[in-house]
N, CA, C and O atoms as a DFTB+ gen file, in Angstrom:
296 C
 N C O
     1  1      81.347     -48.939     221.088
     2  2      81.601     -47.803     220.222
     3  2      82.951     -47.965     219.533
     4  3      83.804     -48.746     219.956
     5  1      83.108     -47.217     218.485
     6  2      84.280     -47.340     217.626
     7  2      85.081     -46.046     217.604
     8  3      84.517     -44.952     217.623
     9  1      86.389     -46.182     217.563
    10  2      87.271     -45.052     217.354
    11  2      87.862     -45.193     215.953
    12  3      88.315     -46.271     215.568
    13  1      87.856     -44.113     215.207
    14  2      88.339     -44.103     213.831
    15  2      89.607     -43.262     213.754
    16  3      89.728     -42.240     214.428
    17  1      90.552     -43.705     212.922
    18  2      91.789     -42.964     212.690
    19  2      91.829     -42.511     211.237
    20  3      91.579     -43.299     210.325
    21  1      92.142     -41.244     211.031
    22  2      92.354     -40.724     209.690
    23  2      93.596     -39.853     209.681
    24  3      94.143     -39.520     210.733
    25  1      94.027     -39.494     208.511
    26  2      95.210     -38.670     208.349
    27  2      95.726     -38.803     206.931
    28  3      95.027     -39.326     206.063
    29  1      96.928     -38.340     206.688
    30  2      97.486     -38.437     205.344
    31  2      97.515     -39.890     204.875
    32  3      97.967     -40.773     205.605
    33  1      97.035     -40.134     203.663
    34  2      96.950     -41.502     203.156
    35  2      97.140     -41.562     201.639
    36  3      96.612     -42.453     200.975
    37  1      97.894     -40.612     201.103
    38  2      98.083     -40.535     199.656
    39  2      99.173     -41.461     199.134
    40  3      99.162     -41.819     197.956
    41  1     100.112     -41.855     199.987
    42  2     101.199     -42.734     199.563
    43  2     101.203     -44.002     200.410
    44  3     100.562     -44.066     201.460
    45  1     101.925     -44.993     199.944
    46  2     102.034     -46.240     200.706
    47  2     102.671     -45.995     202.073
    48  3     102.241     -46.575     203.070
    49  1     103.686     -45.146     202.124
    50  2     104.335     -44.832     203.398
    51  2     103.367     -44.161     204.367
    52  3     103.357     -44.480     205.556
    53  1     102.552     -43.232     203.862
    54  2     101.573     -42.552     204.716
    55  2     100.531     -43.544     205.231
    56  3     100.133     -43.476     206.394
    57  1     100.087     -44.464     204.372
    58  2      99.109     -45.463     204.806
    59  2      99.703     -46.400     205.851
    60  3      99.013     -46.792     206.792
    61  1     100.975     -46.764     205.696
    62  2     101.637     -47.612     206.688
    63  2     101.766     -46.886     208.026
    64  3     101.513     -47.470     209.080
    65  1     102.160     -45.618     207.982
    66  2     102.269     -44.827     209.207
    67  2     100.914     -44.695     209.890
    68  3     100.814     -44.796     211.113
    69  1      99.880     -44.469     209.100
    70  2      98.535     -44.313     209.641
    71  2      98.050     -45.627     210.265
    72  3      97.415     -45.617     211.319
    73  1      98.348     -46.744     209.620
    74  2      97.963     -48.053     210.160
    75  2      98.666     -48.318     211.485
    76  3      98.057     -48.843     212.418
    77  1      99.937     -47.960     211.571
    78  2     100.676     -48.135     212.828
    79  2     100.082     -47.269     213.935
    80  3      99.918     -47.725     215.066
    81  1      99.763     -46.031     213.609
    82  2      99.168     -45.122     214.581
    83  2      97.803     -45.633     215.039
    84  3      97.470     -45.564     216.222
    85  1      97.025     -46.142     214.098
    86  2      95.709     -46.706     214.448
    87  2      95.870     -47.868     215.419
    88  3      95.094     -48.006     216.365
    89  1      96.871     -48.696     215.185
    90  2      97.129     -49.816     216.087
    91  2      97.483     -49.349     217.485
    92  3      97.033     -49.933     218.470
    93  1      98.280     -48.305     217.578
    94  2      98.673     -47.772     218.886
    95  2      97.478     -47.224     219.658
    96  3      97.426     -47.324     220.883
    97  1      96.529     -46.651     218.948
    98  2      95.348     -46.056     219.583
    99  2      94.158     -47.016     219.656
   100  3      93.118     -46.672     220.216
   101  1      94.306     -48.199     219.101
   102  2      93.207     -49.156     219.096
   103  2      92.046     -48.682     218.247
   104  3      90.884     -48.922     218.575
   105  1      92.367     -48.008     217.151
   106  2      91.345     -47.420     216.275
   107  2      91.269     -48.170     214.956
   108  3      92.209     -48.860     214.563
   109  1      90.150     -48.026     214.288
   110  2      89.986     -48.544     212.940
   111  2      90.357     -47.459     211.944
   112  3      90.095     -46.279     212.174
   113  1      90.962     -47.857     210.849
   114  2      91.272     -46.899     209.798
   115  2      89.983     -46.438     209.125
   116  3      89.055     -47.224     208.936
   117  1      89.935     -45.179     208.772
   118  2      88.727     -44.621     208.165
   119  2      88.375     -45.320     206.863
   120  3      87.214     -45.309     206.453
   121  1      89.352     -45.927     206.208
   122  2      89.085     -46.619     204.948
   123  2      88.948     -48.134     205.124
   124  3      89.065     -48.890     204.160
   125  1      88.698     -48.570     206.370
   126  2      88.501     -49.996     206.635
   127  2      87.205     -50.487     205.996
   128  3      86.179     -49.810     206.070
   129  1      87.249     -51.662     205.368
   130  2      86.024     -52.213     204.783
   131  2      84.975     -52.458     205.867
   132  3      85.295     -52.939     206.954
   133  1      83.754     -52.132     205.568
   134  2      82.656     -52.381     206.489
   135  2      82.571     -51.439     207.671
   136  3      81.773     -51.662     208.582
   137  1      83.382     -50.385     207.675
   138  2      83.345     -49.412     208.769
   139  2      81.973     -48.748     208.827
   140  3      81.447     -48.304     207.807
   141  1      81.402     -48.685     210.015
   142  2      80.105     -48.050     210.202
   143  2      80.310     -46.755     210.984
   144  3      80.515     -46.776     212.198
   145  1      80.252     -45.634     210.279
   146  2      80.467     -44.336     210.918
   147  2      79.438     -44.079     212.018
   148  3      79.723     -43.348     212.966
   149  1      78.269     -44.657     211.906
   150  2      77.223     -44.435     212.908
   151  2      77.612     -45.005     214.269
   152  3      77.062     -44.592     215.290
   153  1      78.546     -45.942     214.298
   154  2      78.997     -46.537     215.559
   155  2      80.168     -45.791     216.179
   156  3      80.597     -46.127     217.283
   157  1      80.688     -44.790     215.491
   158  2      81.892     -44.088     215.960
   159  2      81.560     -43.082     217.047
   160  3      80.547     -42.386     216.990
   161  1      82.441     -43.022     218.039
   162  2      82.291     -42.007     219.070
   163  2      83.434     -40.998     219.036
   164  3      83.309     -39.906     219.591
   165  1      84.549     -41.351     218.390
   166  2      85.699     -40.467     218.260
   167  2      86.377     -40.691     216.918
   168  3      86.358     -41.794     216.371
   169  1      86.974     -39.629     216.399
   170  2      87.858     -39.727     215.243
   171  2      89.176     -39.086     215.643
   172  3      89.213     -37.925     216.050
   173  1      90.254     -39.845     215.524
   174  2      91.590     -39.304     215.744
   175  2      92.150     -38.917     214.387
   176  3      92.035     -39.664     213.415
   177  1      92.746     -37.758     214.337
   178  2      93.228     -37.215     213.079
   179  2      94.725     -36.925     213.188
   180  3      95.151     -36.086     213.983
   181  1      95.517     -37.635     212.376
   182  2      96.966     -37.482     212.415
   183  2      97.395     -36.162     211.775
   184  3      96.723     -35.627     210.893
   185  1      98.520     -35.663     212.241
   186  2      99.074     -34.416     211.715
   187  2      99.271     -34.518     210.205
   188  3      99.659     -35.567     209.691
   189  1      99.004     -33.432     209.509
   190  2      99.139     -33.378     208.060
   191  2      97.875     -33.728     207.310
   192  3      97.876     -33.767     206.080
   193  1      96.800     -33.984     208.028
   194  2      95.547     -34.401     207.400
   195  2      95.032     -33.378     206.397
   196  3      94.419     -33.744     205.395
   197  1      95.281     -32.080     206.663
   198  2      94.712     -31.028     205.822
   199  2      95.284     -31.036     204.410
   200  3      94.737     -30.386     203.519
   201  1      96.374     -31.763     204.195
   202  2      96.977     -31.861     202.858
   203  2      96.437     -33.040     202.067
   204  3      96.832     -33.249     200.920
   205  1      95.545     -33.809     202.663
   206  2      95.007     -35.017     202.032
   207  2      93.495     -34.877     201.873
   208  3      92.768     -34.745     202.858
   209  1      93.036     -34.907     200.640
   210  2      91.601     -34.734     200.399
   211  2      90.767     -35.858     201.004
   212  3      89.625     -35.630     201.405
   213  1      91.321     -37.072     201.074
   214  2      90.578     -38.183     201.684
   215  2      90.386     -37.959     203.180
   216  3      89.304     -38.203     203.714
   217  1      91.426     -37.499     203.849
   218  2      91.320     -37.217     205.282
   219  2      90.375     -36.047     205.524
   220  3      89.596     -36.067     206.477
   221  1      90.437     -35.024     204.665
   222  2      89.525     -33.885     204.799
   223  2      88.076     -34.342     204.666
   224  3      87.195     -33.846     205.368
   225  1      87.835     -35.283     203.770
   226  2      86.480     -35.827     203.620
   227  2      86.060     -36.590     204.877
   228  3      84.910     -36.500     205.307
   229  1      86.996     -37.341     205.463
   230  2      86.692     -38.057     206.710
   231  2      86.299     -37.082     207.818
   232  3      85.358     -37.343     208.568
   233  1      87.009     -35.968     207.922
   234  2      86.696     -34.961     208.928
   235  2      85.332     -34.336     208.650
   236  3      84.568     -34.077     209.580
   237  1      85.026     -34.097     207.389
   238  2      83.714     -33.546     207.025
   239  2      82.596     -34.505     207.416
   240  3      81.546     -34.075     207.892
   241  1      82.817     -35.797     207.219
   242  2      81.818     -36.800     207.621
   243  2      81.641     -36.769     209.135
   244  3      80.517     -36.758     209.636
   245  1      82.756     -36.755     209.859
   246  2      82.691     -36.716     211.329
   247  2      81.941     -35.473     211.796
   248  3      81.085     -35.556     212.676
   249  1      82.260     -34.329     211.211
   250  2      81.575     -33.087     211.592
   251  2      80.076     -33.170     211.306
   252  3      79.261     -32.748     212.126
   253  1      79.720     -33.708     210.155
   254  2      78.308     -33.821     209.782
   255  2      77.539     -34.743     210.726
   256  3      76.354     -34.533     210.985
   257  1      78.216     -35.752     211.231
   258  2      77.573     -36.706     212.139
   259  2      77.707     -36.317     213.607
   260  3      77.176     -37.000     214.484
   261  1      78.411     -35.229     213.875
   262  2      78.584     -34.776     215.260
   263  2      79.541     -35.633     216.064
   264  3      79.431     -35.708     217.288
   265  1      80.483     -36.281     215.385
   266  2      81.466     -37.127     216.056
   267  2      82.630     -36.256     216.517
   268  3      83.112     -35.403     215.772
   269  1      83.071     -36.478     217.736
   270  2      84.179     -35.714     218.311
   271  2      85.474     -36.017     217.568
   272  3      85.823     -37.185     217.395
   273  1      86.190     -34.992     217.128
   274  2      87.460     -35.147     216.405
   275  2      88.606     -34.697     217.317
   276  3      88.601     -33.585     217.845
   277  1      89.572     -35.575     217.484
   278  2      90.772     -35.282     218.264
   279  2      91.929     -35.105     217.290
   280  3      92.277     -36.044     216.574
   281  1      92.527     -33.929     217.250
   282  2      93.633     -33.661     216.347
   283  2      94.952     -33.983     217.038
   284  3      95.298     -33.378     218.052
   285  1      95.676     -34.934     216.482
   286  2      96.958     -35.357     217.038
   287  2      98.070     -34.518     216.426
   288  3      97.992     -34.131     215.261
   289  1      99.092     -34.241     217.203
   290  2     100.241     -33.497     216.697
   291  2     101.445     -34.420     216.677
   292  3     101.443     -35.484     217.297
   293  1     102.461     -34.003     215.964
   294  2     103.671     -34.840     215.868
   295  2     104.385     -34.875     217.180
   296  3     105.424     -35.526     217.300
């Protein structure tokens, strides 16, 4: 099974922070090429996600597929 990481990703700094966080959690970034949402069992969501439309879309996909979402705080 796969763990997916999403969060703020509108700037280069946000994408770098998100990539580092994904590495710490052993997760794939939600925008990784070839990512198969059907294989996901968890989505970790970094703080500030609600300000990013891409992250909000990732959460909507997870909700639609019944994937458990873990909201991380700072």
